[in-house]
N, C-alpha and C positions, 0 to 999 in steps of 0.2 A: 353615341348611344349609351356608353358607360359614363356615369357622372357621380359626383358626390352630393349628397343631400344633407344640409345642415339642419339638425333638429331644433326647431324654434318653439315647438309646443308638443307635449305628449301627455295626454290626460285620460282618465277614466271617463267613460260615458255612462251616466246614470247609475243604476244600481250595480254594485260590485258582483252580484250574482250573475249578471248577464255577461260578464267578462268582455266587454266591448271597450275599444280604445280609439282615440282620435290622435292621429300623428300628423303634424305639419312639418314639411321639409322645404327648405329654401335651396334653390339651385336652378340650372338652365332648363330642366325638363319642362317647367311651366310655360316656357315660351312657345313650344310646339304642341303641347298636349291637347287632346280633344276628348269630349265626352264619350265614354265607352271604352277608352283605351286603359292600359294598365302599366304598371312597373313591376320589376322584380327586385326584391331587397336582399342583400347579403346579410344573413344573420349569423353571429358568432357569439361565443361566450365572452364575458367582460375581459378575460385574459388575452383573447385573440391569439392563442398559441397554436391553433390549428384551423383547418377549413371545415370543421365539423360543426353543424351540418354543412354538407357540400353544396347542396342545391339551394338556389335562391327561392324566396317565397313570392309568388305572384299576388299582387293586391290591386284592386281597381282604384282608379283615380276618382275621388269623390268630389273634390273641389279644385278649381284652377284660378289662380290669381297672377296674371301676367305682370300687373303693376308691382306686386311685391316679390315676384319670382318664387311663388309658393304653390305647392300642391298639398292637398289634404288627403290622407289615407285613413279610412275606417276599417277596423278589422276585429275579429273575435278571436280570443285566445283559445286555441283548440288542441294544440300539440306542442312538441318541444320547440319547433322553430319560432312559433309566435310567442311562446313563453320567454324565449331569449330576447325576441324583439321588444317585448314589453319592458325590458330592463333599460332600454335606451333613454338617455336623459338629455335635457336641453343643453345645447353646445356640442353634443356628439356629432360625428360625421358618419353617415351611412353610405355604403356603396350601392347605387341603384342603377338599373338598366331600363331605359325607356325614353319616351313613351313607346309602347309596343302595341301592335295589333291595329285593327280597324274598328272605329267607333260607330256611334249612332249617326244617322242622318236626320235632318229636320225637314218637316213638310213646308211647302211654300205657302200653304193656306190651310184654313180649317183649324180644328182643335187637335192637340197632342194629348193623348191619354197615356199615362204612365201606370204600369201594373207591376207591383212588387210583392214578392213573397219573402217574408223574413228579412235576412240581411241582404237580399237582392235589392233593397232600397238603396244601398250604398253607391252603386255606379249611376244611379238616377239623379243624385244631387248635382253632378256636373251637367247633366242633360237639361234639367230644369233651369239651371243657371244660363245656359246657352239659349234655350227656347224663349225665356222671358226677356232676354236682351234683344231678341229679334221681334218682340211684340206678339208672340203667339200666345193663345189662350191654352192653359194647361190644366188638366185634371189628374189627380192621383188616386189610384185604387191600391190600398196597401193592406195586406193581411199578415198577422203574426200570431204568436202563441198567447200573448196576454197584454194587458195594458201596461204592465211593468216593462215588457220588451219594447213595445212601440215607443214609450216615453224615453227609455234609455237609448234607443237607436236614433233619436233625433226628431221626434214628433213636433216638439215645440218650434224647431227651425222651419219645418214645413208649414205650420200654422201661420208663422210670421210672413210667409210669402203671399198670403191672401188668396191662394188658389182654392178650388173646390176639392175637398177631401172626402173620400169614401173609404171607411175603415171596417175591418173585420178582425175578430180574434177567435181562436179555437175555444177558449173558455168563456166567451161572452162578456169579459170584463170591460170591453170598450168597443163601440161600434156594433155591428151586426155579429151575431154568433154564427160561425161557420167559415167557409172558404172564401177567399177573395174573388175567385172565379164566379161565384154566384152574384156578386155585385156587378162584375163586368157584363155578365149575361143580361141582367136586368137593365143596365144602362144602355146596352146595345139595342135591346128590344124596345125601350122607350124612345130611342132615336129614330125608329122606323115609323113612317106613316101607317095607319091601320084603317080598317074598314070603318071603324067608328070615328076616327080622326084622319080622314084622307087629306085634310088641308094642312096637316102638320108638316113643317119644313124639316127635312133631314139635314143634320149638321155633318159636314165632311170631317171624318175622324181618321187619325193615324195613331197606331199604338206602338209603344216601346215596352218591353217586358224583361224582367230579370228576377230570377228566383229558382225554386226547385224545378227540376226537369218536368215532373208531371204537371205542375201548374202551368208552365209555359206551353206545354203541349195542349192542354185544355183551352188556354186563351187563344192559341193559334187556331184551333179548330172552330172556336166561336167567331174569330175574326174572318175566317174563310167562309163561314155560314152567312155572315152579314156583309161580305165583300169589303172588308176593311183591311188596309195594309198594315202589316205588323213586322217589327224587328225584335229579335230576341238576342240576349247576351248569354252565350253558353259558358258553363264553368266546367273545366276538365283538369285533371291532374297534369302538371307540366314538368318537364325536366329542364331543357335548355331554354325554352320560351322564344326561340328564334327560328323554329321550323326545321331544326337538324335532327332531333332525336326521334321524331315521330311518336312521341308519347301522348299526344293530345289529338290524335286524328279522329274526326267524326264523319258520319255518313250523310250526304246530301243528295238532292235530286237536281239534275241540270234541266234546262228548258225542254228537253225531249223526254223528260221523265226517267232517264237513266241514273242509276246510283253511281255517285262519285265520292271520292274521299278528299277532305281538306283538313288543314291543321287549324285548330282553334286559336293557337297563339299567333299565327302569321296571317291567316285568311279571315279570322274572326277577331275577337270573340263574338262580334255582332254579325248575325246572318238574318236574312229574310225568313220569317217563320215558316212559310210554305216550302222552303228549300230543305228544311231539316227532316230527316228520316227518323222519327222519334222512337220507333220500336227497334232500332238498331243500337247495339252497344257501341258507343263512341270510344 
């Protein structure tokens, strides 16, 4: 589970104002990694004279290349840990632990709709990679703050895949102005036969979502209303990332409707949307 990752590429993504980075690591993790899983990275100052910061930083696996033994991590510089990580250079070796957690599953038939809010797009890169390799039809719904953010976070790469894209921005600078949930609701409604179009054929849809908690809750409620299965990738603060510290416990419902507790790092981060008790503090 512990491994060394050789930095083969580390670059800024798009505008410097967005503080986004693309980090490619070469090592054994790529051979067993699956879409939706994550790794934790040891970050230390360049002198490496101490273990400060002590805790590793969990980062979703965005791309997987078994042929090149490479995984790609996208992240946003937000605090001291990621500021230190951003100093890593090509040729450096980083201590990583993973792959960790349980990832997304793929439907056997129908369409896979991906719903992303902001940097929630990052774990979905590996998922679309797997889905397209199995011949599934994929559609992306992605909402962000602005055109500048979407373009910096990899919009061009998604366009190159040739899949259907539905975009929204809060400022209206690209796509529809508003929330991505509005796009999902419209698409789900159009997929249902109506009194005026009873002959319309409903496409079997499965949804995978990642982003802010409120967005995932809204998308889950929409999917339940339209009887569409959904998986969500939860994000919680983690300490050990192996289930020992109980720092990332979340509340779920079992099949009998009873509330239970599970660990995002070990049992997740991907859960069925209907399992999650959204109004509980994880």
